[in-house]
Each structure stands twice: as C-alpha cells, then as structure tokens.
C-alpha positions, 0 to 999 in steps of 0.5 A: 596457393590450393590446399593439399587436397584440391580435387584434380581435373583433368582438362585434356579429357572429353567433356564427358569425362570432365563432367564426370570429374565435376560432378564427383566434387561435391559442391552443393551451394555453400561448399563451392571451395573445393570446386574453385580450388580445382578450376583454379589449379586447372587453368593455371597453365593456360598462358592465354587467360588472364585468371582472376578469383572474386571470393568463389567466383572464377574469372578467366578473359582473353586479351586478344584485342578483337573487335568484340568480347563475349561473356560465357558463364556457369554456376559451379554449385548444385542443390542438396544430393539425394543418394545421387553421387557418384556419377554412373553411366546408364543406357535407356532406350539406346540412349547413353546417360551420365547420371548424377546431381549436377549433371543437368544443372549444370556442370556439363555445361560448365565442363564444356566451358572449361575445355574450351577455355584451355584449347581455343587460344585464338578464338575469333573473338574475345571471351570472358569466362566466368564460373559462379557460385550460390546460384541455386539459393537466395538471390543476395548470395549469388556470386554473379550478382555480387560480381555485377554490383561490386565489379561490373567491369568484368562482366562487360561484353557485346553478348552473353551465354549462360550455360543453363540446360536447354538440351543444347538448343537456344533458349532466348531471355526468361520470364520474370519471377515475382512471389507475393504473399496475400493475407486475410484477418478475422477474430479468434473465438473458440470453435464451440462458439464460432459465431462470435468470431471470423474465420480468417481461412474462410476469407482465403476462398475468393483469393483461391477462386481468382487463382483457379479461374485465372488464364495465364497469358501466352506473350509474344516477345521478339518472336518467341512465345512466352507462357506465364503462369500464376499459382499458390505455391503455399498456404498458412493459417490456424492456431489450435484444433479448437480456435477460430483463425484470425490470420491466414496467407497465400503465398503466390508465385507468378511467372510474367513474360519479359514484355513486363517490367517487374513493377507492372507485374506487381501492379497486375498482382495488386489489382488481381487482389484488391482489397486485400493485404499484399506483401511482395517477397520477392521480385526478378526482372525478366530478359527480352530474348536477346535474339536481334544481336548479330552475335546471336544470330551466328550462334543460332546459325552455328548450333542449328535448330530453332530458337526457344524461350526460356520459361524459368528465370536465369541469370541472364536477366543480370546480363540484360539489366546491363544492357548485354543481350543473352541467351542460355545454351547448354547440354541437359534436359531442364526437366531433370534439373534438381531430380532425384534421377538428374541425369544428362545424354552425353551426346548432347554434351558433345553437341554443346561442345561442338557448336560452341567451339565453331561459333567461337572459331568463326565469330 
C-alpha cells in the first residue's frame, strides 16, 4: 500500500506535464522510493498491464499473445541537485524549454513511457515497461543490473529501447567503458637531498606523453562510426612539501568502440603501458548498434531521421549481453545531462511520444 504522503502523478495529462510532475519529485540516487510509489499508484487502474515491483524497479507488462515483445526502459533517479528544482518553463530564441534537474536525464523519457503505458491498451507488440533505480551511481547498485542477475526472464524480448536522451533521434548501441590506474614507484628522501631518493611523480611523464600523443580511433560498426577516447581523469602523488614521493598514480578512462570486447580493451591498455603497474578498476562492455533487427528498422522508419552512434555507455549494453538488440531513444540533448542548466525542449518530448506511439501501434 502507498504511504500517505505518496506524490501524485496524473497520467491523463500531456507528456510535458507528466515530465514536470516527475521532475518535481526529487529522486537523487538512493531516494527513489517516493517516485516508485507514485508510479505504482498511477498505474493501479491500468487493467491491461501486469504490474510487478522488485525493490525500486517497476515492471508493467502486457500479455496479449503478440508474436513479438519489446522492452522499453527508463531510470527514475537523477544526479544531485544544485538549485535546479522546482522546474520552470523558459523560452530561448523562440524555443520553449522545461528547465530543471532530471528534465533531460531522463524523466522526460520516463514521462513519455508512462503515458503510453496507460494509453496503449492494444499495441501491435507485447510490451514490457521498466522503470528502475540507481542508474547514476555505482553499477553494483543498478536496478536493471539486479533484475538482469536475479530475474532475467523479466527482461526477455525481441528488441529493447532505453529512453536515454538522444534529442528524440535513434542512437544505436554504445561505447564500452574502462578505467585503469597506472602506478609508478620511487624512493622517499628529503627534498633537500633529492639525489638520494627517486621521484615517482617524475616517472609519470612518459605515461602522460603517451596519453597526449594518443590518436583515438574512429571505428565503423554495423554502419555507425564510433569515436573512442583515452584520457587521464585523475592524478595523485606526494607525501609532504619536503619529501620526494615514492608513489604516484594516473587514473585513465578509455571509451572503446563496441567492435572491441572488454578483454581486448584491457589488453590494448596493458600494451600501451607495458612495464608499468596497471590495475583495472572498472570495465563495462559496449553494445553493437542493434539496427539490423527488423523491429529497429521499423522504429527508424516511424521516427524518421538517420541513426547515430551513442558515444557514452548506457544500459543498452545490459540488453545486448542478454542477446537482445537495443537502441537509445528519448527526448533531451545529452550535452545538457547533469548540467546545472539542465533543460529539455518541449517539442522533443512530444516528438518522442509521437514516434514511439506510431511504431508501437503498427509494429
């Protein structure tokens, strides 16, 4: 049963209005409980849906006996606030925006999904709608990962869509993501007598030179060109202002095209930094575009435009790992995700709803 102060979602309103309702329910990662309760209450009257809950994941499924099943997912959490709630409307160069945390990443996509979930009682395909928690934090907390580990049957389908911001255009697959730490070691000494020690920070120089000279690949995968990236994202070292440091570390992030496996990506990094102490701290496989699936081609035809690659890592990779082709499709400019001035063009919300509705009703 919902608690007494459960926020109210009115899914009879426009997807723009629903976006605003969702965003004004603060749900920074770890505080998804209220928005989960609100979604459950809002879906209670949708008799064409089987509604389940797993922690703070909500699953709503049609069971119409269709030949194909599509999984459509979105996360309900956001990154921390920075004076960007409550939401407000603003106009810039004649374009109307909804401003505030979560408007891009990714409650506008969730709003479209919720509206269609209750309205599409006779879609051309069976649909599993998923709204999940903890996407913006450590992968081991991710609600979709938990579901994939414990109830993979609930994720099964012939095709999947993740409502990540794509300006309401199709973005296929995603780059993989690896992070490593490369360490150097020296010998401590008093800085007044540095010659009796060995400076580990100075030994970072060849590592930084390798990174600065590195030319990232552009790789075509199933018709889409993915851009890779290799960058230092952190550096540590030093003991005190008068001590020669005996250890230093560069934290390196590698975004690799989905033509490479995670193991191949790590092997490439170890080759680049051969002779150094390398520790892998994070590895997430990429996902191929998924655009060769017939349902993907039908979606592209319904939405229009030209498919593009997704450069960042997204949870489409979780579907890909289960053998389910998946794409990203949602309102919002990804460049505004997590920004203090996060805002979504409202016409992108309606465009996403229009394209998804047309495709789901025709199959």
